[in-house]
C-alpha positions as CSV (number, residue, x, y, z in Angstrom):
1,M,0.0,0.0,0.0
2,Q,2.8,2.4,0.9
3,M,4.6,1.8,-2.4
4,K,1.5,2.4,-4.4
5,L,1.0,5.8,-2.6
6,F,4.6,6.6,-3.2
7,F,4.4,5.9,-6.9
8,N,1.1,7.8,-7.2
9,K,2.9,10.9,-5.7
10,I,5.7,10.6,-8.1
11,I,3.3,10.3,-11.1
12,K,1.4,13.3,-9.9
13,Y,4.6,15.3,-9.4
14,F,5.8,14.6,-12.9
15,S,2.4,15.2,-14.5
16,E,2.3,18.7,-12.8
17,V,5.9,19.5,-13.9
18,W,5.2,18.4,-17.4
19,G,2.1,20.5,-17.5
20,E,4.0,23.6,-16.4
21,V,6.8,23.1,-18.9
22,K,4.5,22.7,-21.9
23,P,7.1,21.6,-24.4
24,G,6.8,22.8,-28.0
25,E,5.5,26.3,-27.3
26,G,8.6,27.9,-28.8
27,K,9.3,30.1,-25.7
28,V,12.9,28.9,-25.5
29,S,15.4,31.8,-24.9
30,W,18.9,30.8,-25.8
31,P,21.8,32.5,-23.9
32,S,24.1,34.8,-25.9
33,M,27.7,33.9,-26.5
34,E,28.8,36.4,-23.9
35,E,26.6,34.8,-21.3
36,I,27.9,31.4,-22.2
37,K,31.5,32.6,-21.9
38,G,30.8,34.3,-18.6
39,S,29.1,31.2,-17.2
40,T,32.0,29.0,-18.4
41,W,34.6,31.1,-16.7
42,L,32.6,31.2,-13.5
43,V,32.4,27.4,-13.5
44,V,36.2,27.1,-14.3
45,V,37.1,29.5,-11.5
46,T,34.8,27.9,-9.0
47,V,36.1,24.4,-9.8
48,G,39.7,25.7,-9.5
49,I,39.0,27.3,-6.1
50,A,37.2,24.1,-4.9
51,A,40.1,21.9,-6.1
52,V,42.7,24.1,-4.2
53,Y,40.6,24.1,-1.1
54,L,40.0,20.4,-1.1
55,G,43.7,19.8,-1.8
56,V,44.8,21.9,1.1
57,I,42.3,20.2,3.4
58,D,43.5,16.8,2.2
59,M,47.1,17.6,2.9
60,V,46.4,19.0,6.4
61,V,44.3,15.9,7.3
62,G,47.0,13.6,5.9
63,Y,49.7,15.3,8.0
64,V,47.5,15.2,11.1
65,V,46.7,11.6,10.7
66,S,50.4,10.7,9.9
67,W,51.5,12.6,13.0
68,M,48.8,10.9,15.2
69,M,49.9,7.5,14.0
70,G,53.6,8.3,14.4
71,I,54.4,7.7,10.8
72,G,55.5,11.2,9.8
């Protein structure tokens, strides 16, 4: 009974979303090339910052664990 209720909620959700989207109406607005370039640079910079941050955290945790275990 619970699974049937769960799947009915999922079906209802997707039917509501599909009704709101209304594909094929031709109201798609494509981003300009400048918007695409700006978004791309934002993603590249954000990923770079996240990589540096996670790398530093990884090194610090590695040193701390090594020190606690008496390896380093």
